[in-house]
N, C-alpha and C positions, 0 to 999 in steps of 0.2 A: 375441649374443656373451655367453659366460658367464665371469665373472671368478672366479679362485680367491680363497680367503679372504684371503691376504696382500695380493694386489693390491687387493681391495675395501677392506681396512682402510687401506691406504696412500692410496687415493682419498678415503676419508672424512676422513683427517687433512688432506689437501690442501684439501678443501672447507671444513673447519672453520677452517683458518688463513686462507683467503682470503675467508671469508664477508663480513667487514666491507668489504673492498675491492670485492667484487662488488656489494654494496648501494649503495656510493657511485657506482660506474660506472653501475648501473642508474638511480639517481636523476638523475645527470647526463644520461644519455641521454633520460630522460623530459622533461627541461626543454628539450630541443632539438627543435622541431617538424620541422626539416629532417633530423634524424638518420634514416638509412635502415637502421641495424643496431643490434643490442643485443649486449651481452656475454652470457655464459651465464645463462639465465633459468631459475629453478626453478618448480616447479608452484605453490608458495606465492606467488611473485611474480605469476604469471599470474592467480591467484585474486584477489589484491589489486587488480591493475589492472582486472580485469573488474568487481568489486564497486564500485570507485570510479567507473568510467566508464559503467557500464550506465545507460541512460536510464530503463528501467523501474524500477530500484531508486531512482533519483533522484526519479522521480515518487512512489514510495512514501514517500520521505523527506518530500516536500512534503505528502503526505496526512497523515503523522504530525504535522508542524508544525500543520496545520489542526486536527487532533484536539486538540492541546495548547491551541490558542487557544480552541476551543469549550469545553474544560474550564474555562479561566479565565473565559470569558464566563458559564458556568453558575454559578460561584462568586459572581459579582457579583450574582446574583439575591437573595442573602441580605441585601444592603446596601440602604439607602434610595435611591430614585431621585429626582433633582432635575431639574426641567424648567422651561423658560421658554417662555411663549406670549405673543406680541405681535400685535395686530391694528390695522388702520386701516380706517375705513369713511367714505365720503362719502354724505350723504343729500341728496336734492333739496329736501325741505321741512323747515321747522322745526316744532317741536311747539307746538300751541296747545291748552292744556287747557280754554279757554273759547271758545265760539263767538262771544260778544259780552260786553259789560260785565255783570258779575253784580251784582244788587241784593239785598242780604240784609237781612231785618227785624232791628230792634234791640229790646232789652229794657231796662226801667227797674225800679228797686227800688220795691216798693209797701210802705210801712210798715204798712199795715193788715193785709196778709196776710203780711208778713215774707218776701216772695219776689219774684223777678223776674217781670215780666209784659211780654208783647209790647206794643210801642207800635202799637196799631191804632186805626182810626177807629171812633168809637162815636156812636150817636144820642143825643138829649137824655135818653133814659131810661137811658143807660149800656150799652145792648146793642150788641155788635160788629156792624159793617155789612160785608156781603159784596159782592164785585164780581159784578154780575149775569152778566157774560160768562164769568168763570173759576170762579165759585163759591167763591173763596178770600177770606180777610180782607184788608182794605185797610190796609197799614201807614201810619202817619203819619210815620215816619222810616225811612230805609234806609241801609245801609252799602254803598258802591259799591266793587267790585273791578274795576279796568279790565282789559280783555282783554289789553292789552300786558304787564300784570304777570304773567300766567300763560302767556306765550309764551317758548319756550326755543330757542336756536340750537344745533342738532345737525348742522349741515352737515358738520363735520369732527369725527370721534370717534376718539380713541386709547384703547386699552385693553391691559392686559397682566397677567400673573400668573406668579408663581414658586411652583411646587408641589413638595411633598415627599411621597413615598409610601413608607411602611415596611411591608412585608408582616409580618404576625404569624403567621398560619396559612393556608396555601394548599392545604390538603388533602393535604399531603405531596408536592406536585408539584415544589417547588423541590429537595427532597432527591432525588427520583427523577431529575430532570434532571441533577443533579450526578453521580449514580451512572451514568447513561447516558453522560455525557461521559467519565467515567473509564474505563468499559468500552470506549468507542469508541477511546480512546487505546491501550489494551491490544490492541484488535483491529488497529489500524493498525500497531503494533509487530510483531505476529504476522504480518501480511501482508508487511511489509518483510522479516522474517526468512525467511519461506517463499520469497519471490522470490529472496533471496540464495542460499538452498540450491539452487534451480533453476539459477541462473546458475553457481554453483560446480560443480554436477554437469555442466552443459554444457561448462564449461571443461575439466574433467577428461577428458571424452570426446574433445574436440578435441585436448587435449595428448597423450593416449596414442595417438590416431590418428596424430599426427605422428611419435611415437616408433616406432610400429609400421611406418609406411611408410618411415621412415629405415632401420630394420633390414631391411625387405624390399628396399629399394633396394640395400643392401650385399649382400644375399643374391642379388639378380638379377645384380649385377655379378660375383659369384663364380661364379654358374651360367653366365654368358656366357663367362667365362674358362675354365671347365671344359669347356664344349662346344667352344670355340674350340681348346683344346688337343687335344681328340679329333679335330677337323677337321684340324688340322695333322698328327697321327699317321696318320690315314686317307689324307690326301693323299700322305704319304711312302710309304705302303704301295701306293697306286695307282701311284705312279711306279715302284715296284719290281716291280709286277705281281702282288702278293699280295692285292690287294683290287680290287673292281670299282668302276666309275663309279657304279653304283647305291648302293653303300655311302656314297660321298662325298656324293652328292645327298641321301641321307637325313640325314646329319649336318648339311649346310648348311641344309636346311629347318629342322631343330631349332634351329640357331644363329640363323636369322632370327626364329623364334618367340621365342627367348629375348631377342633384342634388342628386339622389339616389346613384350614383357612389361616389360622394363626401362624403356622409354620411357613406358609407361602408369603404372608405379609412380612414375617421376620426376615426371610431370605431376600425379599424385594427391598426391604429397608437396608440390609447390608450392601446389596448391589448398588442401590441409589447413593449410599454414602461413598462408595468407591468411585462412582461416576462424578460426583461433586468434587472429590479430592483430585481426580484426574483433570477436571476443568480448571481447578485452582493451581495446577502445576505441582501438586504434592504426590508422594507415593500413594498408590491406591489403597494400601492398608492403613493409612493414617486415620485415626479416630478423631472426629471433630464433634464437639457438642455445640449444637446450634442454639442461638439465643431464642429463636422463635419456635423451638420444639414444643413449648407449651403454647398452643395456638391461641392467639388473642382474639377478642371480638372484632369482627370485620366491619362493624357498623361505622368505625372511624375512618375507613377508606372512602375517600370522596373522589368524584370525577372532576375532570377539568371544566372550567367555566366556558364562556363564549370563546370560540375558536376562530381566529383570523387566518384564512387559508394562505394569504400572502406571507404572513409570518411563518407558517408551517413550511411553505415552499423555500423560504430563506434558511430555515434550520435543517431541512432534510439534507443529509450528506450525500445520498445517492443522486439527488437533483443537483447538488453542488458539483459533483463529479461530471455530470453531463454539461453543466454550464461552463466549467473550466475546459472541458473538451471542445466545446464550441469556440471558446476564445482561442484555443490552440489552433483550431482549424482556420480561424480568421488570420492568425499569424502565418499559416501556410499559404493563404491567399496572397499576403503581402510578399512572401518569399517568391512566389510564382510571378507576381507583378514585377519584382525587382530584377528578374531575369530579362525583362524587356526594356529595362532602363540602362542608361550609360553608367559606367563606373570609373571613378577617378582615384588615383593613389599617388603619393609621393614616394620616390625610391632613392635611397642613398646607399653607397657601397664603398668599401675600401678593398681593392684587389691587389694581390701581390703574387709573384712567381719567381722561380729559380730554375733555369736562367731567365733573365728579363731583358727586354729590348728597349727600355726607357732611354738609355744613353748608350747606344750601341748594344752589342750582344755581350752580356756579362754573366758569368756563372756565379751569381750571388743573388740574394733576395732583394727585390725592389718592387715598389707598388705606388699607388696613388688613390686619391678620392675621386668619386664621381657622384653627381646628383642629377635627378631627372624626374619627370612626371610620366605617368602611364594612364592612358585613356582607352577604355573599351566601349564600343558602341555597337550593340546588336543591330543588324540590318535586316537579315532575312533568314528564317529558320523553318520555312514551310509550315508555319502555324503551330510548331511544336510547343513553344513557350506559352502561347495564348491558350492552347488546348489544356495545358497543365493548369493554367489559372482557372479555366472554366471547370475543370475536374475538381479542384480544391473548393471552389464556390459551391458546386453541387453537393459535396460532402458536408459542407457547413449547413446548407439548407436541410439536408436529411437529418442532421443532428438537432436542428431547431424543431423539426417535426417530432423527433423522438422526445425532446423535452416537453413539448405540448402534450403528447400522448401520456407521458409518465405523470405529468401534473394532474391530468384528468383521473388517472388511476389512483394517485395519491388522495385526491379528493374523495373518491369512492372508498378508499381504504380507511380514511379518517371517519367517515360516516359509519362504516361497518364496525370499527373499533369502538365508537361511542355506543352504538346499539348493543354490541356484545357486553360492554361494561354495564349498561343499564339492565340488560337481561340478567347478568350475573347478580346484580344487587337484588332484583326482584326474586330470582331463584333462591338466594340466600334467605330473604324474608319469609318465603314460603316454606323453606326447609326448617327454619326455626319454629314456625307454627306447626308443621307436621311433627317435629320432634316432641313438642309439648303434648300433642294428641297421642303420639306413640307412647310417651311415658305414662299418660293416664290410662291408655288402653292396656298396657302391660300391668299396671297396678290393679286395674279392674279384673284382668284375667287371673292374676295371682289370688285375689280375694275370692273370685268365683271358683277357682280350683280348690282352695281350702274349704269353701262351703260345700263343695261336691256338685256344683251345678255346671261346671265346665270340665272338659276332658284335657288330657295331656296334649292332644293335638291342638286344642284351642290355645293353650299356654305357649306351645312351641310357635304357633302362628304369630302370637303377640310378641314373642321374643324376637322372631325373625323380622317383623315389622319395625320393632325398636332398633334392631341392628341396622336395617336399611335406612331408617330415618337419620340415625347418627352418621352413617357413612355418607349420605347425601349432603348433610350439613357440612361435614368436613370438606367434601368436594366443592361445595358452593363457596366456602370460605377461601379455599385455595384458588378457585376460579376467579374470585374478585381480585385477588392480588395479581394473578397472572394477567387478567384483563387490564388492570391498571398499568402494569409494566408494559404490556403491548401497546396500550394507548399512548404512553409516554414515548415509546419507540416510534410509533407512527407520527406523532406530533413533532418528532425531532428533538425531544427534551431528554433523551437518554444518553447524552454525551458524557463520557466518563474518561 
């Protein structure tokens, strides 16, 4: 149905004045799980519900949160790490540093030589005497160290350490990890946006399918009434003897076909409403009255103006995903390069144990601080690190080629979408013209039938042509809106 300018303007005013109330009614209906029907729902409301309730988008949101947490984790690598380590060990034996009592020789000060001399056994001539068995000198005095004095109880050992590690230079790997985490966050956002665009486009298709079938249902009802009126007129003519039974049967067959077609359209409309409700995240039996069910004139739908492909490339979320993927691969190159560079870190620790040997062997906790630096310099790994760097660089080059190829396809896609929209507009213009001719043809056929110069077959043919012209006009109107939505998606403007 096509509205005149004044009627369309009046309807816009009514929609504008009642917009706030409609939003309140829609919000109230959404809060009632048992609600089986909605007030008039706009395309924008359907998009909102679909984006909010779609599980795939919610999964993408969780992936985005994960990327944000990874980014925060990467930032923490710049800060010192503090760790605590505690151990306990039970040993079966204690430590005996001596197998038996130790006898150590002693020394005395000799004034003649002004030095200390071992106290050893000497003969009358003053020469030292050796033990014939061992060949060593025989001491006259010894200092005894008992075996028990060098035995330590280590049955139960407790130890622990608190360590602090501060990276100074890690070959640029910490910076590269932070860059990768940031690019990963942008990649997750682009993925979320791309999924939102797909969902919005699917909602638009389902929405306009409902509108199309609603219009075709009304058209089918009008066609049934039209054929039924012809059947009534032919029946009257048969009763008067100016028409044959064959003419009546021909009309009745056409009437049955029209009723069957109306039933199919009605079933299709019910199923399409279920599909739209499912996309919006609502129960499939939810009844929604769409604002655009009274199809408006499609002449107001306009195409995009001049298109700058560089702007399109910047808006397209699928290209953004590839770009962020390239940036992440560049980060992997830096990580691989970092494996070939030296690494420097400061290390501090406080270690303690029980028993401890800080001041003798004591069975109590004791410990102390220690500070140092650690340097790692890769020298030779048989080309493993360098080959990993070259592998990462090759992957980056492959992704760059993928980006160039995708941009070329996007350029073609934009041209195809523009041509499709222009074709849809021209098709709509022709269907409007065809409908005017079909209306006139049907009027002339009805007049000719009343005058007796045309047969029922001629009238049925005119009615069928009228039905086809109306159906094509509805398809053309829906086609314009779908082509506009697709063009917006291709241009990257369907971000929701």
